[in-house]
C-alpha positions in Angstrom: 28.5 -114.8 -63.7 27.2 -115.3 -67.2 27.6 -112.3 -69.5 24.8 -111.0 -71.8 26.7 -112.2 -74.9 27.0 -115.7 -73.4 23.2 -115.7 -72.6 22.6 -114.7 -76.2 24.7 -117.5 -77.5 22.9 -120.0 -75.2 19.6 -118.8 -76.4 20.6 -118.9 -80.0 21.7 -122.4 -79.8 18.6 -123.4 -77.8 16.3 -121.9 -80.3 17.8 -123.6 -83.2 18.5 -127.0 -81.8 16.3 -130.1 -82.0 18.7 -132.2 -79.9 19.0 -130.3 -76.6 16.9 -132.1 -74.0 18.3 -130.8 -70.7 19.6 -127.3 -69.9 21.3 -126.7 -66.6 22.2 -123.0 -66.1 22.3 -122.6 -62.3 24.2 -119.9 -60.4 24.8 -117.9 -63.6 23.5 -114.5 -62.4 20.8 -114.4 -65.1 18.5 -112.1 -63.2 15.3 -110.9 -64.8 16.9 -109.5 -67.9 18.8 -112.7 -68.7 15.8 -114.8 -68.0 13.6 -112.8 -70.4 16.2 -113.2 -73.2 16.5 -117.0 -72.6 12.7 -117.4 -72.2 11.9 -116.8 -75.8 14.2 -119.4 -76.8 12.9 -121.9 -74.3 9.4 -121.3 -75.7 10.3 -122.4 -79.2 12.9 -125.2 -78.5 11.3 -128.4 -79.9 13.3 -130.8 -77.7 13.8 -129.4 -74.3 12.4 -131.7 -71.5 14.3 -130.4 -68.5 15.3 -127.0 -67.5 17.3 -126.1 -64.2 17.6 -122.3 -63.5 18.2 -122.3 -59.8 20.3 -119.7 -57.9 19.9 -117.0 -60.5 18.4 -114.0 -58.8 15.1 -114.5 -60.8 12.3 -112.3 -59.5 8.6 -112.3 -60.2 9.1 -110.3 -63.5 11.5 -112.8 -64.9 9.4 -115.7 -63.8 6.3 -114.2 -65.4 8.3 -113.9 -68.8 9.4 -117.5 -68.4 5.9 -118.8 -67.5 4.4 -117.0 -70.6 7.0 -118.4 -72.9 6.6 -121.9 -71.5 3.0 -121.9 -72.4 4.2 -122.4 -76.0 6.5 -125.2 -75.2 5.0 -128.7 -75.6 8.0 -130.8 -74.6 9.1 -129.6 -71.1 8.5 -132.0 -68.2 10.6 -130.6 -65.4 11.4 -127.0 -64.4 13.4 -126.2 -61.4 13.5 -122.6 -60.0 14.9 -123.2 -56.5 16.7 -120.5 -54.6 15.5 -117.5 -56.6 13.6 -114.5 -55.4 10.3 -116.1 -55.7 7.6 -117.0 -53.2 6.8 -120.1 -55.1 9.9 -121.3 -57.0 10.5 -124.9 -56.1 10.5 -127.8 -58.5 7.5 -127.7 -60.8 6.3 -130.5 -63.0 4.8 -128.9 -66.0 1.7 -130.6 -67.3 2.1 -129.5 -70.9 0.0 -131.1 -73.4 1.8 -132.9 -76.3 1.4 -131.4 -79.7 2.1 -133.0 -83.0 2.4 -131.4 -86.4 2.7 -134.2 -88.8 2.5 -132.2 -92.0 4.0 -128.9 -91.0 7.4 -127.8 -92.5 10.2 -127.4 -90.0 11.7 -124.0 -89.3 13.9 -123.0 -92.3 17.0 -121.8 -90.4 18.2 -119.9 -87.4 17.1 -116.6 -88.9 13.6 -117.8 -89.4 12.8 -118.6 -85.7 16.0 -118.2 -83.8 17.5 -115.5 -81.8 17.8 -112.9 -84.6 14.0 -113.2 -85.3 13.2 -113.0 -81.6 15.4 -109.8 -81.2 13.7 -108.3 -84.2 10.3 -109.0 -82.7 11.4 -107.5 -79.3 12.8 -104.3 -81.0 9.5 -103.9 -82.9 7.6 -104.1 -79.7 9.6 -101.3 -78.3 9.5 -99.0 -81.3 6.1 -97.4 -80.7 3.7 -96.6 -77.9 1.0 -98.7 -79.5 3.3 -101.7 -79.9 4.5 -101.4 -76.3 0.9 -101.5 -75.1 0.3 -105.0 -76.6 -0.4 -107.5 -73.7 2.3 -110.2 -73.1 0.0 -113.1 -74.2 -1.1 -111.4 -77.4 2.5 -110.6 -78.2 3.7 -114.1 -77.7 0.8 -115.7 -79.7 0.4 -113.1 -82.5 3.6 -111.2 -83.0 6.5 -113.4 -82.0 5.6 -116.7 -84.0 7.5 -117.3 -87.2 4.6 -118.9 -89.1 0.9 -119.0 -89.5 -0.3 -122.3 -91.1 1.4 -124.9 -93.1 3.2 -122.5 -95.4 6.9 -123.0 -96.3 9.0 -121.3 -93.6 10.7 -118.0 -94.7 12.9 -115.6 -93.1 10.3 -112.9 -93.7 10.9 -110.9 -90.5 14.3 -109.3 -91.4 13.1 -108.2 -94.8 9.7 -106.9 -93.6 11.1 -105.2 -90.6 13.4 -103.1 -92.7 11.0 -102.4 -95.5 7.8 -101.7 -93.5 9.0 -99.9 -90.4 9.3 -96.6 -92.3 5.7 -97.1 -93.5 4.2 -97.2 -90.0 6.6 -94.6 -88.4 4.0 -91.9 -88.3 1.1 -94.2 -87.3 -0.7 -93.3 -84.1 -2.4 -96.7 -83.4 -2.3 -100.3 -84.1 -5.2 -100.1 -86.5 -3.8 -97.0 -88.2 -0.4 -98.8 -88.8 -2.1 -102.0 -90.1 -4.2 -99.8 -92.5 -1.1 -98.2 -93.9 0.5 -101.6 -94.5 -2.7 -103.0 -96.3 -2.7 -99.9 -98.5 0.9 -99.7 -99.4 2.9 -103.0 -99.3 1.3 -104.7 -102.4 2.6 -102.1 -104.9 6.2 -102.6 -103.8 6.2 -106.0 -105.7 3.0 -105.5 -107.8 1.3 -108.3 -105.9 -2.2 -109.0 -106.9 -5.0 -111.4 -106.0 -5.4 -114.5 -108.1 -7.8 -117.3 -106.9 -7.1 -121.1 -106.4 -3.2 -121.0 -105.8 -3.2 -122.7 -102.4 -1.1 -124.6 -101.4 1.2 -123.9 -104.3 1.8 -120.2 -103.3 1.5 -119.5 -99.5 4.7 -118.2 -98.0 5.8 -114.5 -98.4 8.7 -115.5 -100.7 6.5 -117.5 -102.9 4.0 -114.6 -103.2 6.8 -112.1 -104.0 8.3 -114.4 -106.6 5.0 -115.1 -108.3 3.6 -111.6 -108.0 0.2 -113.0 -106.9 -1.5 -115.3 -104.4 -4.9 -116.4 -103.4 -6.6 -115.2 -100.3 -4.5 -117.6 -98.1 -1.2 -116.5 -99.4 -2.2 -112.8 -99.2 -3.6 -113.1 -95.7 -0.3 -114.8 -94.5 1.6 -112.0 -96.2 -0.3 -109.2 -94.5 -0.2 -111.0 -91.1 3.6 -111.3 -91.3 3.9 -107.7 -92.4 2.0 -106.6 -89.4 3.9 -108.8 -87.0 7.2 -107.5 -88.4 6.4 -104.0 -87.0 4.9 -105.2 -83.8 1.1 -105.3 -84.7 -0.6 -108.5 -83.4 -2.2 -110.2 -86.3 -3.5 -113.7 -87.2 -5.1 -115.5 -90.1 -8.7 -116.1 -89.9 -11.2 -117.9 -92.3 -13.6 -120.7 -93.0 -13.2 -123.9 -94.8 -16.5 -123.7 -96.5 -19.2 -121.0 -96.8 -22.6 -122.3 -95.6 -24.4 -119.7 -97.7 -24.3 -119.8 -101.5 -22.2 -117.0 -102.8 -22.9 -115.2 -106.2 -20.2 -115.6 -108.5 -18.8 -118.9 -107.1 -17.1 -120.8 -109.9 -17.7 -124.5 -110.1 -14.0 -124.7 -111.5 -12.6 -123.6 -108.2 -11.1 -126.5 -106.1 -12.2 -125.1 -102.8 -15.0 -122.7 -101.6 -13.1 -121.5 -98.5 -11.9 -118.0 -97.7 -9.1 -116.6 -95.5 -8.5 -113.0 -94.3 -6.6 -111.2 -91.5 -7.6 -110.2 -88.0 -5.8 -107.3 -86.3 -5.7 -106.6 -82.6 -7.0 -103.0 -82.2 -5.9 -102.7 -78.5 -9.1 -104.1 -77.1 -10.7 -106.6 -79.6 -9.9 -108.5 -82.8 -10.9 -106.5 -86.0 -10.8 -108.0 -89.5 -9.9 -107.0 -93.0 -9.3 -108.5 -96.4 -5.7 -108.7 -97.4 -5.0 -106.5 -100.3 -8.6 -105.2 -99.9 -7.8 -101.9 -98.3 -10.9 -99.9 -97.3 -10.1 -96.3 -96.2 -13.3 -96.3 -94.1 -11.5 -98.7 -91.8 -11.7 -102.3 -90.5 -14.8 -104.7 -90.3 -16.0 -103.6 -93.7 -15.4 -106.5 -96.2 -17.4 -108.2 -98.9 -18.0 -111.2 -96.7 -19.5 -109.3 -93.7 -22.2 -109.3 -92.6 -23.0 -112.1 -95.2 -22.0 -114.8 -95.7 -20.1 -114.6 -92.4 -23.3 -114.4 -90.4 -24.5 -117.7 -92.0 -21.6 -119.7 -90.5 -22.1 -122.3 -87.8 -20.2 -122.3 -84.5 -18.7 -125.8 -83.8 -19.1 -127.1 -87.3 -15.9 -128.6 -88.6 -16.1 -127.1 -92.0 -18.5 -124.2 -91.7 -17.3 -122.4 -88.5 -14.9 -119.4 -88.7 -11.5 -120.1 -87.2 -8.6 -117.8 -86.1 -5.1 -119.5 -86.1 -3.3 -119.9 -82.8 0.4 -120.6 -82.3 -0.4 -121.6 -78.8 -1.7 -125.2 -78.5 -5.5 -125.5 -78.2 -8.2 -128.1 -78.4 -9.4 -126.6 -81.7 -7.7 -127.0 -85.1 -7.9 -125.3 -88.5 -9.0 -127.8 -91.2 -6.5 -127.5 -94.1 -8.8 -128.5 -97.0 -6.1 -127.9 -99.6 -4.0 -130.9 -98.1 -4.6 -134.5 -99.0 -3.5 -135.9 -95.7 -6.4 -137.0 -93.4 -4.9 -135.4 -90.4 -4.9 -132.0 -92.3 -8.4 -132.3 -93.7 -9.9 -133.5 -90.5 -8.6 -130.7 -88.3 -5.6 -132.0 -86.4 -2.7 -129.9 -87.6 -2.9 -126.2 -87.1 -4.2 -125.0 -83.8 -6.9 -122.4 -83.8 -9.9 -120.8 -82.0 -13.5 -121.1 -83.1 -14.4 -117.4 -83.5 -17.6 -117.8 -85.3 -19.7 -116.2 -82.5 -17.6 -113.0 -82.8 -18.9 -112.6 -86.3 -22.5 -113.6 -85.5 -22.7 -111.0 -82.8 -20.7 -108.3 -84.5 -22.4 -105.2 -85.9 -21.3 -103.6 -89.2 -19.6 -100.3 -88.3 -21.8 -98.3 -90.7 -24.9 -99.7 -89.1 -23.9 -99.0 -85.6 
Protein backbone atom coordinates (compact mmCIF):
# COMPACT_ATOMS: atom_id res chain seq x y z
CA UNK A 1 0.00 0.00 0.00
CA UNK A 2 1.48 3.31 -1.11
CA UNK A 3 1.00 6.17 1.34
CA UNK A 4 -0.17 9.65 0.39
CA UNK A 5 3.32 10.99 1.11
CA UNK A 6 4.88 8.42 -1.20
CA UNK A 7 2.44 9.30 -3.98
CA UNK A 8 3.31 12.97 -3.54
CA UNK A 9 7.02 12.18 -3.83
CA UNK A 10 6.44 10.13 -6.97
CA UNK A 11 4.30 12.90 -8.47
CA UNK A 12 6.91 15.53 -7.63
CA UNK A 13 9.69 13.54 -9.26
CA UNK A 14 7.54 12.81 -12.32
CA UNK A 15 6.52 16.43 -12.81
CA UNK A 16 10.10 17.64 -12.64
CA UNK A 17 11.87 14.95 -14.63
CA UNK A 18 12.71 14.96 -18.31
CA UNK A 19 14.20 11.46 -18.12
CA UNK A 20 11.36 9.24 -16.84
CA UNK A 21 10.05 7.22 -19.78
CA UNK A 22 8.18 4.42 -18.02
CA UNK A 23 6.28 4.37 -14.74
CA UNK A 24 5.05 1.10 -13.24
CA UNK A 25 2.93 1.67 -10.14
CA UNK A 26 0.75 -1.41 -9.93
CA UNK A 27 -0.99 -2.84 -6.85
CA UNK A 28 -0.18 0.32 -4.89
CA UNK A 29 -3.65 1.05 -3.52
CA UNK A 30 -3.83 4.42 -5.22
CA UNK A 31 -7.61 4.60 -5.41
CA UNK A 32 -9.26 7.66 -6.89
CA UNK A 33 -7.57 10.10 -4.49
CA UNK A 34 -4.04 8.93 -5.27
CA UNK A 35 -4.80 8.77 -8.97
CA UNK A 36 -6.00 12.38 -8.96
CA UNK A 37 -2.78 13.58 -7.31
CA UNK A 38 -0.61 11.57 -9.68
CA UNK A 39 -2.62 12.60 -12.75
CA UNK A 40 -1.62 16.24 -12.67
CA UNK A 41 2.05 15.26 -12.74
CA UNK A 42 1.46 12.78 -15.58
CA UNK A 43 -0.10 15.57 -17.60
CA UNK A 44 3.02 17.76 -17.48
CA UNK A 45 5.77 15.11 -17.62
CA UNK A 46 7.66 15.81 -20.86
CA UNK A 47 9.20 12.36 -21.35
CA UNK A 48 6.72 9.71 -20.18
CA UNK A 49 5.86 7.12 -22.85
CA UNK A 50 4.52 4.17 -20.80
CA UNK A 51 2.29 4.19 -17.73
CA UNK A 52 1.11 1.06 -15.89
CA UNK A 53 -1.46 1.58 -13.12
CA UNK A 54 -3.11 -1.82 -12.85
CA UNK A 55 -4.59 -3.28 -9.63
CA UNK A 56 -5.04 0.07 -7.90
CA UNK A 57 -8.74 0.25 -7.10
CA UNK A 58 -9.23 3.09 -9.59
CA UNK A 59 -12.86 3.92 -10.25
CA UNK A 60 -14.60 6.10 -12.86
CA UNK A 61 -13.81 9.28 -10.90
CA UNK A 62 -10.08 8.61 -10.81
CA UNK A 63 -10.06 7.48 -14.43
CA UNK A 64 -11.83 10.68 -15.48
CA UNK A 65 -9.16 12.78 -13.73
CA UNK A 66 -6.42 10.78 -15.41
CA UNK A 67 -8.05 11.06 -18.84
CA UNK A 68 -8.43 14.82 -18.50
CA UNK A 69 -4.79 15.24 -17.50
CA UNK A 70 -3.58 12.99 -20.30
CA UNK A 71 -5.13 15.26 -22.89
CA UNK A 72 -2.22 17.59 -22.08
CA UNK A 73 0.47 14.92 -22.37
CA UNK A 74 2.02 14.70 -25.83
CA UNK A 75 4.44 11.80 -25.30
CA UNK A 76 2.45 8.91 -23.78
CA UNK A 77 2.08 5.89 -26.07
CA UNK A 78 0.87 3.15 -23.74
CA UNK A 79 -1.52 3.25 -20.78
CA UNK A 80 -2.49 0.11 -18.85
CA UNK A 81 -5.39 0.24 -16.38
CA UNK A 82 -6.12 -3.49 -16.11
CA UNK A 83 -7.87 -4.87 -13.03
CA UNK A 84 -9.33 -1.63 -11.72
CA UNK A 85 -12.98 -0.78 -11.02
CA UNK A 86 -13.65 0.17 -14.62
CA UNK A 87 -15.93 -1.18 -17.28
CA UNK A 88 -13.35 -0.28 -19.91
CA UNK A 89 -9.88 -0.37 -18.39
CA UNK A 90 -7.77 -2.69 -20.46
CA UNK A 91 -4.60 -1.69 -22.31
CA UNK A 92 -5.17 1.53 -24.21
CA UNK A 93 -2.89 2.86 -26.89
CA UNK A 94 -3.16 6.63 -26.74
CA UNK A 95 -3.09 8.34 -30.13
CA UNK A 96 -1.64 11.54 -28.76
CA UNK A 97 -0.40 13.98 -31.33
CA UNK A 98 3.26 15.04 -31.10
CA UNK A 99 3.85 18.62 -30.12
CA UNK A 100 7.10 20.54 -30.55
CA UNK A 101 7.97 23.86 -28.95
CA UNK A 102 11.32 24.73 -30.58
CA UNK A 103 11.64 28.24 -29.18
CA UNK A 104 9.85 27.96 -25.84
CA UNK A 105 11.82 28.23 -22.59
CA UNK A 106 11.81 25.09 -20.43
CA UNK A 107 10.18 25.10 -16.97
CA UNK A 108 12.38 27.05 -14.57
CA UNK A 109 12.29 24.73 -11.57
CA UNK A 110 10.18 22.30 -9.58
CA UNK A 111 8.29 25.21 -8.02
CA UNK A 112 7.36 26.56 -11.43
CA UNK A 113 5.35 23.61 -12.72
CA UNK A 114 5.95 20.76 -10.28
CA UNK A 115 3.97 19.46 -7.36
CA UNK A 116 4.06 22.67 -5.23
CA UNK A 117 2.52 24.66 -8.09
CA UNK A 118 -0.04 21.93 -8.76
CA UNK A 119 -1.05 21.83 -5.10
CA UNK A 120 -1.43 25.62 -5.01
CA UNK A 121 -3.69 25.46 -8.04
CA UNK A 122 -5.80 22.73 -6.42
CA UNK A 123 -6.03 24.71 -3.18
CA UNK A 124 -7.14 27.81 -5.07
CA UNK A 125 -9.82 25.77 -6.79
CA UNK A 126 -11.31 24.76 -3.44
CA UNK A 127 -11.19 28.23 -1.87
CA UNK A 128 -14.47 29.64 -3.20
CA UNK A 129 -17.79 28.46 -4.57
CA UNK A 130 -17.04 30.24 -7.85
CA UNK A 131 -13.67 28.53 -8.26
CA UNK A 132 -15.12 25.14 -7.37
CA UNK A 133 -17.71 25.61 -10.13
CA UNK A 134 -15.08 25.75 -12.89
CA UNK A 135 -15.39 22.76 -15.27
CA UNK A 136 -12.52 20.26 -15.26
CA UNK A 137 -11.41 20.96 -18.83
CA UNK A 138 -11.39 24.72 -18.25
CA UNK A 139 -9.39 24.29 -15.04
CA UNK A 140 -6.76 22.12 -16.73
CA UNK A 141 -6.31 24.44 -19.68
CA UNK A 142 -6.74 27.85 -18.09
CA UNK A 143 -5.87 27.64 -14.36
CA UNK A 144 -3.30 24.86 -13.91
CA UNK A 145 -0.77 25.80 -16.68
CA UNK A 146 2.45 27.47 -15.54
CA UNK A 147 2.95 29.63 -18.65
CA UNK A 148 1.07 31.40 -21.43
CA UNK A 149 3.24 32.14 -24.43
CA UNK A 150 7.03 32.21 -24.88
CA UNK A 151 7.76 34.30 -21.80
CA UNK A 152 10.61 33.26 -19.47
CA UNK A 153 9.31 30.83 -16.85
CA UNK A 154 8.74 32.22 -13.35
CA UNK A 155 7.58 30.83 -10.04
CA UNK A 156 4.75 33.36 -10.05
CA UNK A 157 2.09 31.15 -8.50
CA UNK A 158 3.48 31.04 -4.96
CA UNK A 159 3.93 34.82 -4.84
CA UNK A 160 0.62 35.67 -6.46
CA UNK A 161 -1.36 33.15 -4.40
CA UNK A 162 -0.20 34.72 -1.17
CA UNK A 163 -0.63 38.32 -2.28
CA UNK A 164 -3.86 38.12 -4.24
CA UNK A 165 -5.97 35.65 -2.26
CA UNK A 166 -6.91 38.37 0.28
CA UNK A 167 -7.95 40.70 -2.56
CA UNK A 168 -10.57 38.26 -3.85
CA UNK A 169 -11.64 36.89 -0.45
CA UNK A 170 -14.94 38.74 -0.52
CA UNK A 171 -15.71 38.32 -4.22
CA UNK A 172 -18.98 36.70 -5.14
CA UNK A 173 -18.18 35.57 -8.68
CA UNK A 174 -15.40 34.80 -11.11
CA UNK A 175 -15.82 38.11 -12.90
CA UNK A 176 -16.11 40.04 -9.65
CA UNK A 177 -12.84 38.54 -8.44
CA UNK A 178 -11.09 39.26 -11.75
CA UNK A 179 -12.31 42.86 -11.68
CA UNK A 180 -10.84 43.31 -8.21
CA UNK A 181 -7.49 42.03 -9.42
CA UNK A 182 -7.40 44.25 -12.49
CA UNK A 183 -8.24 47.24 -10.31
CA UNK A 184 -5.78 46.67 -7.46
CA UNK A 185 -2.73 44.59 -8.32
CA UNK A 186 -0.85 47.16 -10.41
CA UNK A 187 -0.43 49.68 -7.62
CA UNK A 188 1.36 47.13 -5.42
CA UNK A 189 4.49 47.58 -7.56
CA UNK A 190 3.55 50.76 -9.42
CA UNK A 191 3.33 48.86 -12.71
CA UNK A 192 2.38 50.89 -15.77
CA UNK A 193 1.83 50.37 -19.46
CA UNK A 194 4.66 51.27 -21.81
CA UNK A 195 4.49 50.21 -25.46
CA UNK A 196 7.03 48.27 -27.49
CA UNK A 197 8.67 46.14 -24.78
CA UNK A 198 7.96 42.64 -26.12
CA UNK A 199 9.83 40.28 -26.00
CA UNK A 200 12.24 42.08 -23.65
CA UNK A 201 9.69 42.30 -20.80
CA UNK A 202 7.11 39.52 -20.69
CA UNK A 203 7.24 37.38 -17.55
CA UNK A 204 5.77 38.53 -14.21
CA UNK A 205 9.22 38.88 -12.62
CA UNK A 206 10.45 40.98 -15.54
CA UNK A 207 7.40 43.22 -15.29
CA UNK A 208 7.80 43.67 -11.54
CA UNK A 209 11.50 44.44 -11.92
CA UNK A 210 10.95 47.01 -14.67
CA UNK A 211 7.79 48.55 -13.25
CA UNK A 212 6.20 48.48 -16.71
CA UNK A 213 5.42 46.29 -19.70
CA UNK A 214 3.62 46.52 -22.99
CA UNK A 215 0.24 44.90 -23.58
CA UNK A 216 1.69 41.39 -23.86
CA UNK A 217 3.56 41.49 -20.55
CA UNK A 218 0.62 43.10 -18.75
CA UNK A 219 -1.80 40.53 -20.17
CA UNK A 220 0.41 37.65 -19.04
CA UNK A 221 0.64 39.28 -15.60
CA UNK A 222 -3.15 39.59 -15.24
CA UNK A 223 -3.81 36.09 -16.55
CA UNK A 224 -1.31 34.62 -14.08
CA UNK A 225 -2.83 36.69 -11.26
CA UNK A 226 -6.26 35.26 -12.08
CA UNK A 227 -5.00 31.70 -12.32
CA UNK A 228 -3.25 32.02 -8.96
CA UNK A 229 -6.61 32.46 -7.22
CA UNK A 230 -8.54 29.91 -9.27
CA UNK A 231 -9.98 32.12 -12.01
CA UNK A 232 -9.69 30.65 -15.52
CA UNK A 233 -7.95 33.15 -17.77
CA UNK A 234 -6.02 33.20 -21.05
CA UNK A 235 -4.10 35.65 -23.21
CA UNK A 236 -5.95 36.72 -26.35
CA UNK A 237 -4.87 39.05 -29.11
CA UNK A 238 -4.16 39.70 -32.75
CA UNK A 239 -0.80 39.88 -34.55
CA UNK A 240 -1.97 42.73 -36.75
CA UNK A 241 -5.04 44.98 -36.89
CA UNK A 242 -6.82 44.99 -40.23
CA UNK A 243 -8.32 48.43 -39.68
CA UNK A 244 -6.10 51.49 -39.46
CA UNK A 245 -6.02 52.82 -35.90
CA UNK A 246 -5.83 56.48 -35.09
CA UNK A 247 -2.68 57.25 -33.17
CA UNK A 248 -0.59 54.36 -34.51
CA UNK A 249 3.05 55.32 -34.44
CA UNK A 250 5.28 54.42 -37.40
CA UNK A 251 8.10 54.02 -34.86
CA UNK A 252 6.46 51.00 -33.20
CA UNK A 253 7.98 47.69 -34.26
CA UNK A 254 4.65 45.84 -34.22
CA UNK A 255 1.00 46.74 -34.64
CA UNK A 256 -0.34 43.86 -32.64
CA UNK A 257 -2.35 43.90 -29.43
CA UNK A 258 -2.93 41.40 -26.62
CA UNK A 259 -5.42 41.38 -23.76
CA UNK A 260 -6.95 38.97 -21.23
CA UNK A 261 -9.99 36.75 -21.54
CA UNK A 262 -11.75 35.66 -18.34
CA UNK A 263 -14.11 32.72 -17.97
CA UNK A 264 -17.32 34.13 -16.46
CA UNK A 265 -18.93 30.77 -15.66
CA UNK A 266 -20.59 30.36 -19.05
CA UNK A 267 -18.57 32.27 -21.65
CA UNK A 268 -15.23 33.99 -22.21
CA UNK A 269 -15.32 37.72 -21.45
CA UNK A 270 -12.46 40.10 -22.21
CA UNK A 271 -10.70 43.05 -20.66
CA UNK A 272 -7.58 45.10 -21.14
CA UNK A 273 -4.84 44.41 -18.61
CA UNK A 274 -4.32 47.45 -16.35
CA UNK A 275 -7.39 48.95 -18.06
CA UNK A 276 -9.91 48.47 -15.28
CA UNK A 277 -13.44 49.57 -16.18
CA UNK A 278 -15.87 49.74 -13.24
CA UNK A 279 -18.74 49.14 -15.66
CA UNK A 280 -17.48 45.61 -16.23
CA UNK A 281 -15.95 43.42 -18.89
CA UNK A 282 -16.27 43.61 -22.70
CA UNK A 283 -15.83 47.36 -22.64
CA UNK A 284 -12.44 48.13 -24.15
CA UNK A 285 -10.94 50.64 -26.56
CA UNK A 286 -10.61 47.94 -29.25
CA UNK A 287 -14.23 46.74 -29.14
CA UNK A 288 -16.35 46.93 -31.16
CA UNK A 289 -13.70 48.41 -33.48
CA UNK A 290 -11.09 47.54 -34.60
CA UNK A 291 -11.90 44.03 -33.30
CA UNK A 292 -14.90 43.65 -35.60
CA UNK A 293 -12.66 44.28 -38.59
CA UNK A 294 -10.56 41.16 -37.98
CA UNK A 295 -10.68 38.20 -40.36
CA UNK A 296 -11.33 34.61 -39.18
CA UNK A 297 -8.73 32.18 -40.47
CA UNK A 298 -6.28 34.88 -41.53
CA UNK A 299 -2.81 34.11 -40.17
CA UNK A 300 -2.03 37.65 -39.03
CA UNK A 301 -5.40 39.38 -38.85
CA UNK A 302 -7.43 36.85 -36.89
CA UNK A 303 -7.97 37.04 -33.12
CA UNK A 304 -6.44 34.18 -31.15
CA UNK A 305 -6.75 32.87 -27.60
CA UNK A 306 -3.77 30.92 -26.27
CA UNK A 307 -4.32 27.25 -25.38
CA UNK A 308 -2.03 25.07 -23.26
CA UNK A 309 -3.78 22.03 -24.68
CA UNK A 310 -2.40 21.10 -28.12
CA UNK A 311 -4.52 22.25 -31.05
CA UNK A 312 -4.27 22.60 -34.82
CA UNK A 313 -4.06 26.38 -34.55
CA UNK A 314 -1.09 28.44 -33.39
CA UNK A 315 -0.50 31.97 -32.16
CA UNK A 316 1.95 33.89 -34.43
CA UNK A 317 4.71 35.36 -32.29
CA UNK A 318 5.59 38.32 -34.44
CA UNK A 319 8.19 39.57 -31.96
CA UNK A 320 10.36 36.50 -32.58
CA UNK A 321 12.83 36.25 -35.45
CA UNK A 322 12.59 32.49 -35.87
CA UNK A 323 10.48 31.33 -38.84
CA UNK A 324 8.57 28.77 -36.79
CA UNK A 325 7.48 31.48 -34.37
CA UNK A 326 6.43 34.05 -36.95
CA UNK A 327 4.70 31.46 -39.07
CA UNK A 328 2.44 30.18 -36.38
CA UNK A 329 3.97 26.86 -35.26
CA UNK A 330 4.95 27.37 -31.63
CA UNK A 331 2.21 28.41 -29.16
CA UNK A 332 -1.10 26.57 -29.45
CA UNK A 333 -4.24 28.66 -29.71
CA UNK A 334 -7.87 28.91 -30.79
CA UNK A 335 -9.12 31.22 -33.51
CA UNK A 336 -11.79 33.16 -31.59
CA UNK A 337 -12.36 35.90 -34.15
CA UNK A 338 -16.01 35.00 -34.67
CA UNK A 339 -16.69 35.47 -30.95
CA UNK A 340 -15.82 39.14 -31.40
CA UNK A 341 -17.61 39.53 -34.72
CA UNK A 342 -20.87 38.26 -33.22
CA UNK A 343 -20.51 39.89 -29.80
CA UNK A 344 -22.70 42.86 -28.88
CA UNK A 345 -21.34 45.70 -26.79
CA UNK A 346 -22.89 45.46 -23.29
CA UNK A 347 -24.09 49.06 -23.39
CA UNK A 348 -25.83 48.45 -26.72
CA UNK A 349 -27.57 45.24 -25.70
